[in-house]
N, C-alpha and C positions, 0 to 999 in steps of 0.2 A: 289625786296625785299632783305634785308639783311638775313644773315643766321639765327638769332634768330627769326626774324619776320616770315621767311618762315617756320621755324620749328614749331611755335606756330599756324599759321593758317592751316598748313597741319594736325596738330593734333586736330584742331577744337577749339583752344584756342586764337583766334585772339583778343578777348576782352581783354586779358592780355597785348598784345602789345599796343593796344589803350589806355589802363590805364597807361602804362609805359609813353606814350607820355605826359600824363597830369602832371607828377611829375617833380620835379627840384632838382638840387643839390645832397646831399648825400642820400636823400631818393630814388631818381631816381637810383643812382648808386647802392645802396644796393639791390633794387628790381631786377635790371638787374642780379646782381650776383646771387640772389636767382632763378630767372627764368632760368639762365644758368646751374644751378646745378640740375635741374629736368629734367629727360629724358621723355618728354611728349609723345613721340611716344610709349614708353613702357607703360606709364600710360593709353593711350588710348587702347592699346591691352589688358591690364588687365581688364579695364572697360567693353569693349566689351564682352570679354569671360565670365566674371564674372556674368554680368546682364542677360546673356542668359542661365546660368545654371538653373537647376530645382529649383523652389522655395520650393518644398518638400524636405527638407534635410534628411528625414527619408526614402526616396524612395529606396527600395532595401536593407534597413539595416537589417542584420541578426546577431545572436549571434556568437561570435568567438569560433571555436573549436580548440583543441589542446593546451589549456593553461598549462604550467607547473606549477602545484600547489604544495604548500609546502608539503601536506601530500603525495605526490607521489615522494618525493625524500628522499634519505637516507643520513645518516652521511657520508657514504663512498663517495657518489656522491658529496656531498658538499665539502668534503675534497679535492677531485680531482679538482673540479672547482676552489677552493681557490688556490690550487697550480699553476694551469694553469694561473690564474689572476695574481698572484704575479710574475710568470715568465714573463709575458708580460709586467708588470710595470717595473721589473728590466731591461728588455731589451729595454726599451724606445719606445715600440711599441703602447702605449696607452696614449692618451691626455684627459684632462678634459675641458669641456665647461660650464661655469656658465652663465645662462640667468639672466642678472641684469640691465635691462633697466627701471625697475619700480621705480617710486618715492614713498615716504612713506606718501603720501597725506592722505589716509585713516586711517593711524596710527597716524595722528596729527603731523607729522614731515615733514619739507621742504626738508630733506636730501634724498639721494638715500636710497632705501629700505635696501640694504645691510648694511648700516651704523647703523641700528636700533638695539637697545639693548632690548631683549624680557624680561628682568628682572631676568636672571640667577644670582646666587650668584656671579659669576666671572665678571659680567656685560660685558661679551663679545659681541661684535656686530656679526650679522650674517655673515658678511665677515670673521671675525676672526675665527668662528666655522668651516666654510668651508675650510679655509687655513690650520688650524691645523690638520683637518682630512688628508688633502694631506701630510702634513709633517709626520704624523705618518705612512701613507701608504708607504712613501719612506723608513722609517726606517724598517718597517716590510719586504719589499721587499729585502732590503739590507741583513737583518738577514737570511731570508729564502733561498735566492739564493747564499749566501756567495759572494757577488759581490759588487763592488763600489756603493755607494748610488746613486740610480737614481734621476734624476731631472725631475719630471712629468711636461710637458708643460701644462700651464693653460691659456685657452682663456676665456675672460671675455667680454660678449656683453652688452655694456652700451647703452644709447640713448642720442640724443642731449641734453636732459634735465638733465642727470646724469653724462655724461662723465668726465667733468672737475673736478667735486667734488669726483667722485670715484677715479680717479688717485691721487688726492690730499690726500685723506684718506688712500690709500695704502701707499704712500710715507711717510705721517706723522706717520704711524705705522710700519715703517721699513719693509714693505712687509710681515708683521706677521711671520717673520723668513724665508720666502722663498727667493730665489735668484731673483733679479729684472729681470734677463735675461729670467726666465722661465715664466713670466707673459706677456701676450699679449692682450691689450685692442683694441676693435674695436666697431664701433657704428652701432646699429640697424638702418635700413632705415626709412624714412618717405614717405608718399604719400599726394598729395593734396586731400582735401575733395571736393567732386564734387556735382553738381546739379544732379537731376534725369536724365537729358539729357547728362550729361558728362562734363559740363563746370566747370573748377577750380573755387572755391569760394575764394573771397578775405575777409580776416579777418579785414583788416584795410587798409588805404592808403599805398600802396607799400608793402603789406605783404600778402602772401597766407595763407589760413587756411590749416594747415598741421596736421597730426596725425601719430603715429607710425604704421608700416604696419604689427603688430602682431608678435608673437614669431616666426612664420614661416618665417618671414623676415631674419632669421638667414642664410638661404641658399644662397641668394644673397649677404648678407653682408660678409659671410665668404669668398667668392671669390673677392668681391670688395675691401675688406681691405687687401688682401693678406695673410689672415690667412691659407687658404686652401694650398697655395704655401709654407708658412712657415712650416706647418705640414709635407708636403711631403718632404721638405729639412731636417727636423729632423728625417725622417724615421718612422713617425707615420703611423700606419695602421688602427687604430680605434679610435673613439672619444666617450667619455661618456658625456652625457648632463644632467644637473639638474638645477632646479630653485633656485634663491636665497632665496625665501621666504619659503622654506621647512627647518625648523630648524633641522630635523633629516635626511635629505638627506645623503645618504652613497655614496659619490663620488668614482668612480672606483671600486666599491665593488668587491673584488676579487672573491667572491662566488656569483656573480650576478645572482642571480636566480630570434559625440559630440552633438551631438545635439538630445537628445530624449525628447519626451513629458513625462509628469508625468505619464500618463497612461502606455506608453510603458516601462518606467523605472521601473514600479511597476508589470509588466507582469511576470506571473509564469509559469513554465513547468507544464502542467496539470498532467503528470503522476507521477512527484517526488514532486511538490510543491515548488521547488527551483526557485529563480529567474532566468529568462531567460537571463538577462543582469546583471551578477553577478560581474563584475569587472569594475573599473574605472581607467582612466589614471592619474597616479601621476606625469607625465611629467619627468619620469626617462627613458632616451633612450640611446641606444648604437648603433652607426653607423660605418660601414666600410668607410674608407676614399674614396675608389673607388666609393661606391654607393652615397656618398654625392656629388661628382662631377657629376655624372650622373643625380642625382635628380635636381641639380641646372640647368643643361642644359634643362631638360624637363620642368621645371617651366617657364623658358624664352620662351621656344617654344610654351607651352600651359598653360598659367596661369589658376589657379583655386582658386582665391581669394574669400572670403565671403564678401557679400554686407551687410553692417549694415547701416539701414536707421535711421538717427538721425537729430535732429535740430542742426544746426551748426551756432555759432556766426558769423556775417558777417558785412562787411562794411556798415556804416550808423547806427549801433546799431541793437540790437535785434538779431533774428535767422532767418534762412530760412531752409526748408527742404533740406537735404542733404544726401550724400552717402559716407560712409568711407569704404575703402577697406582693409581687413585684411586676413592674411594667418595664419594658425595655423601649429605649427611644425609636427603635425601628418597627415595633409592633404596630404603629400607625400607618406604615407605608401603603398598606392595602387600601386605605381610605382615600389615597390620592388618585386623581384622574390621570395624572401623568408623572412617571418617575424615570429619571434618567441616571444611569450608573456609569461612572467614569473610572477608568483604571489609572492608578498613579504608581509611580515608582517606589517600591518599598524602601529602597535604600536612601531615598531622598525625603520621605514623608512619614516614616514609621519607625519609631525607636521607643517601644513600651517599657515602662518601669513599673512592673507588676510584682516581681519577687524580690526577696531580700538579697543583700550583698552575698556574692559567692554562689548564687543559685545556678549560674551557668547560661541562663536564657532569660530574656525579657527582665533583666535586672539593671542596676545601676552600671555595672561594668560594660554590659553589652550596649546600653544606651550611649555611654561616654565614647565607646569605640566607634559606633555608628555616626555620632556627630563629628568627631575628629576625621573620620575617613571621608565623610561627605565634603567637609571644609577643605581638606587637602586637594580633593578633585576640583574644587572651585579655583584654588590657588594655582594648580597646574594649568587649568584652562585659560587662566589670565596671564599666563607667561612666567609664572614663578617656579622655582624648583623646591621641592619638599624633601629634605634630607633626614626627616624623623620618621621612623617606622610607625609611631603611633598616629601621625597625622598632625593637624594644627587646628586651632580654634579661631574662628572668625566672628567677631562680635555681630549680632543681629543689627546693631545700629550702623554697622558699616555695609552690610549687604544682606538683603532678604533671601535671595536664592542664587547667590554667585554673581550678581550684576554689579558693575561699577568697580571692579577690582584691578582692572588693568594698570592704572597708574600706580598703584601701591605695589603690585606683584611683579610686574614685567621685568624680567631679567634679574630678579631677587632671589636669594637663597633664605629658606626658612628651615632651621635646624632644631627647633624645639617646639613643643606643642604650644607654648605661650610665646608670642611675639608682640611687642607693643605696636608694631606697624599695622597689625590687623585689629587693633582696638582703637583706632583714630577715627574721628569724624570731623571733617572740615579743618583738620590741623590741630584740633583741641583733644586733649585726652579725655576719655570717657570717665566720669566719676566711678570709682572703684568702691564697691560696698560689698565686702566679703560676707557670705552667708554661711553661718556655722551649722554643720549637720547636728541636728539634736540627737 
């Protein structure tokens, strides 16, 4: 047997080789290329390890102790954390990672989700909001540390479905003011959908049924793409991770401070009446680079993917019972010797865009409302008066978290969501590049 045939049969996928022999011409060549790109021995390891994991995902689940809550911190503490954070940014020791593999299908858009415009007065896309917050952080770190302006390395995990369009979107918008060299794109992995017995499913003649491997696929993808090596070469010591569909995510916040049934999620402490499970994961994570490397090694040695049993479209039309393997980014936290959980203000850092327009929750309208309401609070604290019930929009280039607005807002009236005074940096108008919702 040849190398590919031997690899397939050893991994229990001999039917794929047999199917290859039935094909001709370009279809056969393309299918062979696809097969050669998949590590079926790894797929088999993941499948065998995952299907033998307990079916009760709540087994042994207990509430987390030792959460750093907002009410347990002081202004002095937060000031010290902010100073440490800005020093780390100025020193080039921290990078950012945006999870941006999702498409905007549920939003009614064929484009990558990061291209989506949630309806802010500025018409900025999600990508642009995140990029401009990084630009402002670079400026703040330069001022606070009296150092040359840092260049925060920004790693963006796309997917096979979004990679080309995401790169083109950044290029068309001149990288949103960032240097092209500081942005590193890499793709999330895919895994074949399998039958309950572990055989890869064919979606069509000469084409495997593939699905993304979950946001936890970031670990293997960081190494496979060379991103981990790039971070090490740049001197990065830690990585801040956030999702593209959180319109209020605070990347590299200098003051950085799964599966439950409904009954368990609603359970309360009998002595206090408070929820036993009082916090949820907003997918805002901070990792040391050394731990990322160790976690990646551990996952390869002992995979711990989730098994999602779904109907999979298959060769011949229709569907068949199938298994999709997914890893979540937090599935590795048990591998860490030390984990610290920090409570953040939902209104200040969480505005998810998960559902389509008009859904009523976690949708573009609610995200827009959250952004405008937060920014209205910033303006009022800076001495301004907001006369618009919707709130106002403050450019991330002007303020990262409400800082530095006193000179602009003090004693001023703001009567519309869009006001040019809140879009100025150093007296110069910010370049306006409307993003059209697809």
